[in-house]
SEZAMAR-245761 format. One record per atom (N, C-alpha, C, O): residue in three letters; x, y, z; atom name. Coordinates in Angstrom, 1 decimal, padded with zeros to 4 digits. Example, Ala and Ser with C-alpha at 12.3 -4.5 7.8 and 13.67 -1.06 7.14 Angstrom:
SITE / ALA / 013.2 / -005.7 / 007.8 / N .
SITE / ALA / 012.3 / -004.5 / 007.8 / CA .
SITE / ALA / 013.2 / -003.3 / 007.8 / C .
SITE / ALA / 014.2 / -003.3 / 008.5 / O .
SITE / SER / 012.8 / -002.2 / 007.1 / N .
SITE / SER / 013.7 / -001.1 / 007.1 / CA .
SITE / SER / 012.9 / 000.0 / 007.9 / C .
SITE / SER / 013.4 / 001.1 / 008.0 / O .
This chain:
SITE / MET / 082.7 / 117.4 / 106.9 / N .
SITE / MET / 083.5 / 116.8 / 105.9 / CA .
SITE / MET / 083.3 / 117.3 / 104.6 / C .
SITE / MET / 082.3 / 117.8 / 104.1 / O .
SITE / ILE / 084.6 / 117.1 / 103.9 / N .
SITE / ILE / 085.0 / 117.8 / 102.5 / CA .
SITE / ILE / 085.3 / 116.6 / 102.1 / C .
SITE / ILE / 085.8 / 115.8 / 102.8 / O .
SITE / ARG / 084.8 / 116.4 / 100.5 / N .
SITE / ARG / 084.7 / 115.3 / 100.0 / CA .
SITE / ARG / 085.4 / 116.0 / 098.4 / C .
SITE / ARG / 084.6 / 116.6 / 097.7 / O .
SITE / HIS / 086.8 / 115.7 / 097.8 / N .
SITE / HIS / 087.4 / 115.8 / 097.0 / CA .
SITE / HIS / 087.2 / 114.7 / 095.8 / C .
SITE / HIS / 087.3 / 113.5 / 095.9 / O .
SITE / ILE / 087.0 / 115.3 / 094.4 / N .
SITE / ILE / 086.7 / 114.1 / 093.6 / CA .
SITE / ILE / 087.5 / 115.2 / 092.0 / C .
SITE / ILE / 087.1 / 116.2 / 091.4 / O .
SITE / ALA / 088.6 / 114.5 / 091.9 / N .
SITE / ALA / 089.1 / 114.6 / 090.7 / CA .
SITE / ALA / 089.4 / 113.3 / 089.3 / C .
SITE / ALA / 089.9 / 112.2 / 089.1 / O .
SITE / ALA / 088.8 / 114.4 / 088.6 / N .
SITE / ALA / 088.9 / 112.8 / 086.7 / CA .
SITE / ALA / 089.2 / 113.5 / 086.2 / C .
SITE / ALA / 088.9 / 114.7 / 086.1 / O .
SITE / PHE / 090.6 / 112.5 / 085.8 / N .
SITE / PHE / 091.3 / 112.9 / 084.1 / CA .
SITE / PHE / 090.9 / 112.4 / 082.6 / C .
SITE / PHE / 090.0 / 111.6 / 082.2 / O .
SITE / ARG / 091.6 / 112.9 / 082.2 / N .
SITE / ARG / 091.6 / 112.3 / 080.5 / CA .
SITE / ARG / 092.8 / 112.3 / 080.2 / C .
SITE / ARG / 093.5 / 113.3 / 080.0 / O .
SITE / PHE / 093.3 / 111.1 / 080.1 / N .
SITE / PHE / 094.3 / 111.1 / 079.8 / CA .
SITE / PHE / 094.7 / 111.6 / 077.9 / C .
SITE / PHE / 093.8 / 111.7 / 077.1 / O .
SITE / ASN / 096.3 / 111.8 / 077.4 / N .
SITE / ASN / 096.6 / 112.3 / 076.1 / CA .
SITE / ASN / 096.4 / 110.9 / 075.3 / C .
SITE / ASN / 096.5 / 109.9 / 076.1 / O .
SITE / SER / 096.0 / 110.5 / 073.8 / N .
SITE / SER / 095.0 / 109.3 / 073.1 / CA .
SITE / SER / 096.3 / 108.3 / 073.6 / C .
SITE / SER / 096.0 / 107.3 / 074.3 / O .
SITE / SER / 097.9 / 108.7 / 073.1 / N .
SITE / SER / 098.9 / 107.9 / 073.2 / CA .
SITE / SER / 099.3 / 107.0 / 074.9 / C .
SITE / SER / 100.0 / 106.0 / 075.0 / O .
SITE / VAL / 098.8 / 107.6 / 075.6 / N .
SITE / VAL / 099.4 / 107.0 / 077.2 / CA .
SITE / VAL / 099.1 / 105.0 / 076.8 / C .
SITE / VAL / 098.4 / 104.4 / 076.1 / O .
SITE / SER / 100.0 / 104.6 / 077.6 / N .
SITE / SER / 100.3 / 103.2 / 077.8 / CA .
SITE / SER / 099.6 / 102.9 / 078.6 / C .
SITE / SER / 099.1 / 103.8 / 079.3 / O .
SITE / ALA / 099.1 / 101.4 / 078.9 / N .
SITE / ALA / 098.5 / 100.9 / 080.3 / CA .
SITE / ALA / 099.8 / 101.2 / 081.0 / C .
SITE / ALA / 099.7 / 102.3 / 081.6 / O .
SITE / GLU / 101.2 / 100.7 / 081.1 / N .
SITE / GLU / 102.1 / 100.8 / 081.6 / CA .
SITE / GLU / 102.1 / 102.2 / 082.3 / C .
SITE / GLU / 102.4 / 102.1 / 083.5 / O .
SITE / LYS / 101.8 / 103.3 / 081.9 / N .
SITE / LYS / 101.6 / 104.7 / 082.2 / CA .
SITE / LYS / 101.0 / 104.8 / 083.5 / C .
SITE / LYS / 101.4 / 105.1 / 084.6 / O .
SITE / ILE / 099.7 / 104.3 / 082.9 / N .
SITE / ILE / 098.3 / 104.6 / 084.1 / CA .
SITE / ILE / 098.7 / 103.6 / 085.7 / C .
SITE / ILE / 098.8 / 103.8 / 087.0 / O .
SITE / ALA / 098.9 / 102.6 / 084.8 / N .
SITE / ALA / 099.4 / 101.5 / 086.2 / CA .
SITE / ALA / 100.8 / 102.4 / 087.1 / C .
SITE / ALA / 100.6 / 102.2 / 088.3 / O .
SITE / ASP / 101.7 / 103.1 / 086.9 / N .
SITE / ASP / 102.6 / 103.9 / 087.3 / CA .
SITE / ASP / 101.9 / 104.7 / 088.3 / C .
SITE / ASP / 102.2 / 104.8 / 089.5 / O .
SITE / LEU / 100.6 / 105.7 / 087.6 / N .
SITE / LEU / 100.0 / 106.2 / 087.6 / CA .
SITE / LEU / 099.5 / 105.6 / 089.5 / C .
SITE / LEU / 099.8 / 105.8 / 090.7 / O .
SITE / GLY / 098.9 / 105.1 / 088.9 / N .
SITE / GLY / 097.9 / 104.3 / 090.3 / CA .
SITE / GLY / 098.6 / 104.1 / 091.3 / C .
SITE / GLY / 098.3 / 104.5 / 092.4 / O .
SITE / LYS / 099.7 / 103.5 / 091.0 / N .
SITE / LYS / 100.6 / 102.9 / 092.2 / CA .
SITE / LYS / 101.2 / 104.9 / 092.8 / C .
SITE / LYS / 101.0 / 105.0 / 094.0 / O .
SITE / ALA / 101.5 / 105.5 / 092.5 / N .
SITE / ALA / 101.8 / 106.6 / 092.6 / CA .
SITE / ALA / 100.9 / 107.1 / 093.8 / C .
SITE / ALA / 101.3 / 107.3 / 094.9 / O .
SITE / VAL / 099.4 / 107.4 / 093.2 / N .
SITE / VAL / 098.4 / 108.1 / 093.6 / CA .
SITE / VAL / 098.2 / 107.1 / 094.7 / C .
SITE / VAL / 097.5 / 107.6 / 095.6 / O .
SITE / GLY / 098.5 / 105.5 / 095.0 / N .
SITE / GLY / 098.2 / 105.1 / 095.9 / CA .
SITE / GLY / 098.9 / 105.1 / 097.2 / C .
SITE / GLY / 098.5 / 104.5 / 098.2 / O .
SITE / THR / 100.0 / 105.8 / 097.1 / N .
SITE / THR / 100.8 / 106.2 / 098.3 / CA .
SITE / THR / 100.4 / 107.6 / 099.1 / C .
SITE / THR / 101.0 / 107.9 / 100.2 / O .
SITE / LEU / 099.2 / 108.4 / 098.5 / N .
SITE / LEU / 099.2 / 109.2 / 098.9 / CA .
SITE / LEU / 098.7 / 109.5 / 100.6 / C .
SITE / LEU / 098.9 / 110.5 / 101.3 / O .
SITE / PRO / 097.8 / 108.1 / 100.7 / N .
SITE / PRO / 097.1 / 108.4 / 102.1 / CA .
SITE / PRO / 098.5 / 107.9 / 103.2 / C .
SITE / PRO / 098.3 / 107.8 / 104.4 / O .
SITE / ASP / 099.5 / 107.6 / 102.6 / N .
SITE / ASP / 100.6 / 106.9 / 104.0 / CA .
SITE / ASP / 101.4 / 108.3 / 103.6 / C .
SITE / ASP / 102.1 / 108.5 / 104.6 / O .
SITE / HIS / 101.5 / 109.0 / 103.0 / N .
SITE / HIS / 102.3 / 110.6 / 103.5 / CA .
SITE / HIS / 101.6 / 111.5 / 103.4 / C .
SITE / HIS / 102.0 / 112.5 / 102.9 / O .
SITE / ILE / 100.2 / 111.6 / 104.0 / N .
SITE / ILE / 099.2 / 112.9 / 103.6 / CA .
SITE / ILE / 098.3 / 112.6 / 105.1 / C .
SITE / ILE / 097.1 / 112.8 / 104.8 / O .
SITE / PRO / 098.5 / 112.3 / 106.5 / N .
SITE / PRO / 097.2 / 112.3 / 107.3 / CA .
SITE / PRO / 096.2 / 112.5 / 107.2 / C .
SITE / PRO / 095.5 / 111.5 / 107.4 / O .
SITE / ALA / 095.7 / 113.7 / 106.9 / N .
SITE / ALA / 094.9 / 114.8 / 106.5 / CA .
SITE / ALA / 093.8 / 113.8 / 106.2 / C .
SITE / ALA / 092.6 / 114.0 / 106.6 / O .
SITE / ILE / 094.1 / 112.9 / 105.6 / N .
SITE / ILE / 093.1 / 112.4 / 104.2 / CA .
SITE / ILE / 092.8 / 111.1 / 105.5 / C .
SITE / ILE / 093.5 / 110.4 / 106.2 / O .
SITE / VAL / 090.9 / 111.5 / 105.2 / N .
SITE / VAL / 090.6 / 110.4 / 106.1 / CA .
SITE / VAL / 090.1 / 109.4 / 105.2 / C .
SITE / VAL / 090.0 / 108.3 / 105.7 / O .
SITE / SER / 089.8 / 109.6 / 104.1 / N .
SITE / SER / 089.2 / 108.1 / 103.6 / CA .
SITE / SER / 089.8 / 108.9 / 101.9 / C .
SITE / SER / 090.0 / 110.0 / 101.6 / O .
SITE / PHE / 089.9 / 107.8 / 101.2 / N .
SITE / PHE / 090.7 / 107.7 / 099.9 / CA .
SITE / PHE / 090.4 / 106.4 / 098.6 / C .
SITE / PHE / 090.7 / 105.3 / 098.7 / O .
SITE / ALA / 089.8 / 107.1 / 097.6 / N .
SITE / ALA / 089.5 / 105.4 / 096.4 / CA .
SITE / ALA / 090.0 / 105.9 / 095.3 / C .
SITE / ALA / 089.7 / 107.0 / 095.0 / O .
SITE / HIS / 090.6 / 105.3 / 094.7 / N .
SITE / HIS / 091.2 / 105.8 / 093.2 / CA .
SITE / HIS / 091.3 / 104.7 / 091.9 / C .
SITE / HIS / 091.3 / 103.6 / 092.3 / O .
SITE / GLY / 091.4 / 104.8 / 091.1 / N .
SITE / GLY / 091.3 / 103.7 / 089.7 / CA .
SITE / GLY / 091.1 / 104.0 / 088.9 / C .
SITE / GLY / 090.7 / 105.1 / 088.9 / O .
SITE / PRO / 091.4 / 103.3 / 087.5 / N .
SITE / PRO / 090.8 / 103.8 / 086.2 / CA .
SITE / PRO / 089.3 / 103.6 / 085.9 / C .
SITE / PRO / 088.5 / 103.3 / 086.7 / O .
SITE / ASP / 089.1 / 103.8 / 085.0 / N .
SITE / ASP / 087.8 / 103.9 / 084.7 / CA .
SITE / ASP / 087.3 / 102.1 / 083.7 / C .
SITE / ASP / 088.0 / 101.4 / 083.0 / O .
SITE / LEU / 086.1 / 101.9 / 084.1 / N .
SITE / LEU / 085.6 / 100.5 / 083.9 / CA .
SITE / LEU / 085.3 / 100.3 / 082.4 / C .
SITE / LEU / 085.3 / 099.2 / 081.8 / O .
SITE / HIS / 085.0 / 101.4 / 081.7 / N .
SITE / HIS / 084.7 / 101.3 / 080.2 / CA .
SITE / HIS / 083.0 / 101.2 / 080.7 / C .
SITE / HIS / 082.4 / 101.3 / 079.6 / O .
SITE / LEU / 082.4 / 101.1 / 081.3 / N .
SITE / LEU / 080.8 / 100.9 / 081.5 / CA .
SITE / LEU / 080.0 / 101.2 / 080.8 / C .
SITE / LEU / 079.0 / 100.6 / 080.6 / O .
SITE / TRP / 080.2 / 102.7 / 079.9 / N .
SITE / TRP / 079.4 / 103.7 / 079.5 / CA .
SITE / TRP / 080.1 / 103.8 / 078.0 / C .
SITE / TRP / 081.2 / 103.5 / 077.9 / O .
SITE / PRO / 079.5 / 104.1 / 077.0 / N .
SITE / PRO / 080.4 / 104.4 / 075.4 / CA .
SITE / PRO / 081.6 / 104.8 / 075.7 / C .
SITE / PRO / 081.9 / 105.7 / 076.5 / O .
SITE / GLU / 082.4 / 104.1 / 075.1 / N .
SITE / GLU / 083.6 / 104.7 / 074.9 / CA .
SITE / GLU / 083.6 / 105.9 / 074.6 / C .
SITE / GLU / 082.5 / 106.2 / 074.0 / O .
SITE / GLY / 084.6 / 106.9 / 074.9 / N .
SITE / GLY / 084.9 / 108.3 / 075.2 / CA .
SITE / GLY / 084.7 / 108.8 / 075.7 / C .
SITE / GLY / 085.5 / 109.7 / 075.8 / O .
SITE / THR / 083.3 / 108.9 / 076.6 / N .
SITE / THR / 082.5 / 109.4 / 077.0 / CA .
SITE / THR / 082.7 / 109.9 / 078.9 / C .
SITE / THR / 082.2 / 110.9 / 079.5 / O .
SITE / ASN / 083.3 / 109.1 / 079.2 / N .
SITE / ASN / 084.0 / 109.0 / 080.5 / CA .
SITE / ASN / 085.0 / 109.6 / 081.0 / C .
SITE / ASN / 085.4 / 110.2 / 080.1 / O .
SITE / TYR / 085.7 / 109.9 / 082.0 / N .
SITE / TYR / 087.2 / 110.2 / 082.2 / CA .
SITE / TYR / 087.8 / 109.0 / 082.5 / C .
SITE / TYR / 087.2 / 108.1 / 083.0 / O .
SITE / ASP / 089.1 / 109.1 / 082.2 / N .
SITE / ASP / 090.1 / 107.8 / 082.5 / CA .
SITE / ASP / 090.3 / 107.5 / 083.7 / C .
SITE / ASP / 090.7 / 106.3 / 083.5 / O .
SITE / TYR / 090.3 / 107.8 / 085.1 / N .
SITE / TYR / 090.9 / 108.0 / 086.1 / CA .
SITE / TYR / 090.1 / 109.1 / 087.2 / C .
SITE / TYR / 089.8 / 110.3 / 087.0 / O .
SITE / VAL / 089.7 / 108.3 / 088.3 / N .
SITE / VAL / 089.5 / 109.3 / 089.2 / CA .
SITE / VAL / 090.0 / 109.3 / 090.3 / C .
SITE / VAL / 090.5 / 108.2 / 090.6 / O .
SITE / VAL / 090.2 / 110.3 / 091.3 / N .
SITE / VAL / 090.3 / 110.2 / 092.4 / CA .
SITE / VAL / 089.8 / 110.8 / 093.8 / C .
SITE / VAL / 090.1 / 112.0 / 094.0 / O .
SITE / VAL / 088.9 / 110.0 / 094.8 / N .
SITE / VAL / 088.1 / 110.7 / 095.4 / CA .
SITE / VAL / 088.9 / 110.8 / 097.2 / C .
SITE / VAL / 089.4 / 109.7 / 097.5 / O .
SITE / ALA / 089.0 / 111.6 / 097.9 / N .
SITE / ALA / 089.5 / 111.9 / 099.1 / CA .
SITE / ALA / 088.4 / 112.5 / 099.9 / C .
SITE / ALA / 087.6 / 113.2 / 099.3 / O .
SITE / ASP / 088.2 / 112.3 / 101.0 / N .
SITE / ASP / 087.5 / 112.9 / 102.1 / CA .
SITE / ASP / 088.7 / 113.9 / 103.2 / C .
SITE / ASP / 089.9 / 113.8 / 103.4 / O .
SITE / PHE / 087.9 / 114.5 / 103.7 / N .
SITE / PHE / 089.0 / 115.5 / 104.5 / CA .
SITE / PHE / 088.1 / 115.5 / 105.6 / C .
SITE / PHE / 087.0 / 115.1 / 105.3 / O .
SITE / GLU / 088.5 / 116.1 / 107.3 / N .
SITE / GLU / 088.0 / 116.6 / 108.2 / CA .
SITE / GLU / 087.1 / 117.8 / 108.1 / C .
SITE / GLU / 085.9 / 118.0 / 108.3 / O .
SITE / THR / 088.1 / 118.4 / 107.6 / N .
SITE / THR / 088.1 / 120.1 / 107.5 / CA .
SITE / THR / 088.4 / 120.7 / 105.9 / C .
SITE / THR / 088.9 / 119.9 / 105.1 / O .
SITE / GLU / 088.0 / 122.1 / 105.6 / N .
SITE / GLU / 088.9 / 123.1 / 104.2 / CA .
SITE / GLU / 090.0 / 123.0 / 104.6 / C .
SITE / GLU / 090.9 / 122.4 / 104.0 / O .
SITE / GLN / 090.2 / 123.5 / 105.8 / N .
SITE / GLN / 091.7 / 123.3 / 105.3 / CA .
SITE / GLN / 092.6 / 121.8 / 105.6 / C .
SITE / GLN / 093.8 / 121.9 / 105.2 / O .
SITE / ASP / 092.5 / 121.2 / 105.9 / N .
SITE / ASP / 093.0 / 120.0 / 105.7 / CA .
SITE / ASP / 092.8 / 119.4 / 104.3 / C .
SITE / ASP / 093.6 / 118.6 / 103.8 / O .
SITE / TYR / 091.7 / 120.1 / 103.7 / N .
SITE / TYR / 092.0 / 119.5 / 102.3 / CA .
SITE / TYR / 093.1 / 120.9 / 101.7 / C .
SITE / TYR / 094.1 / 120.6 / 101.2 / O .
SITE / ARG / 092.9 / 122.1 / 101.7 / N .
SITE / ARG / 094.0 / 122.9 / 101.1 / CA .
SITE / ARG / 095.0 / 122.8 / 101.2 / C .
SITE / ARG / 095.8 / 123.3 / 100.4 / O .
SITE / ASP / 095.3 / 122.0 / 102.5 / N .
SITE / ASP / 096.8 / 121.5 / 103.3 / CA .
SITE / ASP / 096.9 / 120.5 / 102.1 / C .
SITE / ASP / 098.0 / 120.5 / 101.6 / O .
SITE / TYR / 096.3 / 119.7 / 101.6 / N .
SITE / TYR / 096.6 / 118.3 / 101.0 / CA .
SITE / TYR / 096.9 / 118.9 / 099.4 / C .
SITE / TYR / 097.7 / 118.5 / 098.5 / O .
SITE / ALA / 096.4 / 119.7 / 099.4 / N .
SITE / ALA / 096.3 / 120.5 / 097.9 / CA .
SITE / ALA / 097.7 / 121.6 / 097.3 / C .
SITE / ALA / 098.0 / 122.2 / 096.2 / O .
SITE / ILE / 098.1 / 121.4 / 098.7 / N .
SITE / ILE / 099.6 / 122.1 / 098.6 / CA .
SITE / ILE / 100.6 / 121.2 / 098.8 / C .
SITE / ILE / 101.7 / 121.4 / 098.2 / O .
SITE / ASP / 100.5 / 120.0 / 099.4 / N .
SITE / ASP / 101.3 / 119.0 / 100.2 / CA .
SITE / ASP / 102.6 / 119.2 / 099.0 / C .
SITE / ASP / 102.8 / 120.2 / 098.2 / O .
SITE / THR / 103.1 / 118.6 / 099.1 / N .
SITE / THR / 105.2 / 119.0 / 098.7 / CA .
SITE / THR / 104.4 / 117.2 / 097.9 / C .
SITE / THR / 104.0 / 117.0 / 096.8 / O .
SITE / TYR / 104.5 / 116.7 / 098.6 / N .
SITE / TYR / 104.7 / 114.9 / 098.2 / CA .
SITE / TYR / 103.4 / 115.2 / 097.1 / C .
SITE / TYR / 103.7 / 115.3 / 095.9 / O .
SITE / HIS / 102.0 / 115.4 / 097.4 / N .
SITE / HIS / 100.5 / 115.6 / 096.5 / CA .
SITE / HIS / 101.9 / 116.1 / 095.2 / C .
SITE / HIS / 102.6 / 115.3 / 094.5 / O .
SITE / GLN / 101.9 / 117.0 / 095.1 / N .
SITE / GLN / 102.3 / 118.0 / 094.5 / CA .
SITE / GLN / 104.0 / 117.2 / 093.5 / C .
SITE / GLN / 104.3 / 117.3 / 092.3 / O .
SITE / GLU / 104.5 / 116.7 / 094.0 / N .
SITE / GLU / 105.5 / 115.8 / 093.5 / CA .
SITE / GLU / 104.6 / 114.9 / 092.2 / C .
SITE / GLU / 104.6 / 115.0 / 091.0 / O .
SITE / VAL / 104.1 / 114.2 / 093.2 / N .
SITE / VAL / 103.2 / 113.2 / 092.2 / CA .
SITE / VAL / 102.8 / 113.4 / 091.1 / C .
SITE / VAL / 103.1 / 112.8 / 090.1 / O .
SITE / ILE / 101.7 / 114.6 / 091.2 / N .
SITE / ILE / 101.2 / 115.3 / 089.8 / CA .
SITE / ILE / 102.2 / 115.4 / 088.9 / C .
SITE / ILE / 101.9 / 115.2 / 087.7 / O .
SITE / LYS / 103.5 / 115.8 / 089.4 / N .
SITE / LYS / 104.5 / 116.3 / 088.4 / CA .
SITE / LYS / 104.9 / 115.3 / 088.0 / C .
SITE / LYS / 104.5 / 115.0 / 086.9 / O .
SITE / ILE / 105.6 / 114.7 / 088.4 / N .
SITE / ILE / 105.8 / 112.8 / 087.7 / CA .
SITE / ILE / 104.8 / 112.3 / 086.7 / C .
SITE / ILE / 105.1 / 111.9 / 085.6 / O .
SITE / SER / 103.7 / 112.3 / 087.3 / N .
SITE / SER / 103.3 / 110.6 / 087.5 / CA .
SITE / SER / 102.1 / 110.9 / 086.2 / C .
SITE / SER / 101.9 / 110.3 / 085.1 / O .
SITE / LEU / 101.4 / 112.5 / 086.8 / N .
SITE / LEU / 100.1 / 112.6 / 086.3 / CA .
SITE / LEU / 100.2 / 113.5 / 084.9 / C .
SITE / LEU / 099.8 / 113.1 / 083.9 / O .
SITE / LEU / 100.8 / 114.9 / 085.1 / N .
SITE / LEU / 101.2 / 116.0 / 084.3 / CA .
SITE / LEU / 101.6 / 115.6 / 082.9 / C .
SITE / LEU / 100.9 / 116.0 / 082.0 / O .
SITE / PRO / 102.8 / 114.5 / 082.7 / N .
SITE / PRO / 103.4 / 113.8 / 081.1 / CA .
SITE / PRO / 102.0 / 113.4 / 080.8 / C .
SITE / PRO / 101.8 / 113.8 / 079.7 / O .
SITE / ILE / 100.8 / 112.9 / 081.4 / N .
SITE / ILE / 100.1 / 112.0 / 080.5 / CA .
SITE / ILE / 098.6 / 112.6 / 080.3 / C .
SITE / ILE / 097.7 / 112.2 / 079.6 / O .
SITE / LEU / 098.7 / 113.8 / 081.2 / N .
SITE / LEU / 096.6 / 114.5 / 081.2 / CA .
SITE / LEU / 096.9 / 115.2 / 080.2 / C .
SITE / LEU / 097.9 / 115.8 / 079.8 / O .
SITE / LYS / 095.6 / 114.9 / 079.7 / N .
SITE / LYS / 094.9 / 116.0 / 078.3 / CA .
SITE / LYS / 094.0 / 117.2 / 079.1 / C .
SITE / LYS / 093.8 / 118.4 / 078.7 / O .
SITE / GLU / 093.4 / 116.4 / 080.3 / N .
SITE / GLU / 092.1 / 117.3 / 080.8 / CA .
SITE / GLU / 091.9 / 116.5 / 082.2 / C .
SITE / GLU / 092.0 / 115.4 / 082.6 / O .
SITE / ARG / 091.7 / 117.7 / 082.7 / N .
SITE / ARG / 091.1 / 117.8 / 084.6 / CA .
SITE / ARG / 089.6 / 118.3 / 084.9 / C .
SITE / ARG / 089.0 / 119.2 / 084.3 / O .
SITE / ALA / 089.3 / 117.7 / 085.9 / N .
SITE / ALA / 087.5 / 118.4 / 086.4 / CA .
SITE / ALA / 088.0 / 117.7 / 087.5 / C .
SITE / ALA / 088.3 / 116.6 / 087.7 / O .
SITE / ALA / 088.0 / 118.9 / 088.4 / N .
SITE / ALA / 087.8 / 118.1 / 090.3 / CA .
SITE / ALA / 086.4 / 119.4 / 090.6 / C .
SITE / ALA / 086.0 / 120.5 / 090.1 / O .
SITE / ILE / 086.0 / 118.5 / 091.8 / N .
SITE / ILE / 085.4 / 119.5 / 092.8 / CA .
SITE / ILE / 085.2 / 119.1 / 093.9 / C .
SITE / ILE / 085.3 / 117.8 / 093.9 / O .
SITE / GLN / 084.7 / 119.7 / 095.5 / N .
SITE / GLN / 085.4 / 119.9 / 096.2 / CA .
SITE / GLN / 083.7 / 120.4 / 097.2 / C .
SITE / GLN / 083.3 / 121.6 / 097.3 / O .
SITE / PHE / 082.9 / 119.3 / 097.9 / N .
SITE / PHE / 081.9 / 120.0 / 098.3 / CA .
SITE / PHE / 081.8 / 118.8 / 100.0 / C .
SITE / PHE / 082.3 / 117.7 / 100.2 / O .
SITE / GLU / 081.2 / 119.4 / 100.7 / N .
SITE / GLU / 080.5 / 119.2 / 102.2 / CA .
SITE / GLU / 079.7 / 118.6 / 102.0 / C .
SITE / GLU / 078.9 / 118.9 / 101.1 / O .
SITE / PHE / 079.7 / 117.5 / 103.0 / N .
SITE / PHE / 078.9 / 116.1 / 103.4 / CA .
SITE / PHE / 078.7 / 116.0 / 104.8 / C .
SITE / PHE / 078.2 / 115.0 / 105.3 / O .
């Protein structure tokens, strides 16, 4: 199994509405990409000192490396990124690992 984790920091001017819109869009990914085995996402709960955590995270599991690679370049996934994420994105960190 491959686990993909992507964490995002947003521009300081981003509104709660834009973050909610991102959540709705991201939440549709498993409906459009059957290779996703397990999927979780959401905004930071601000349980650690302000400004030290990322603002949003996506965690997705895949059976194979190729399934992950197909997801990464999937047209629907790329459209969600382009429309909902890139306009508010300041920084991204990601990792994929086997478990």
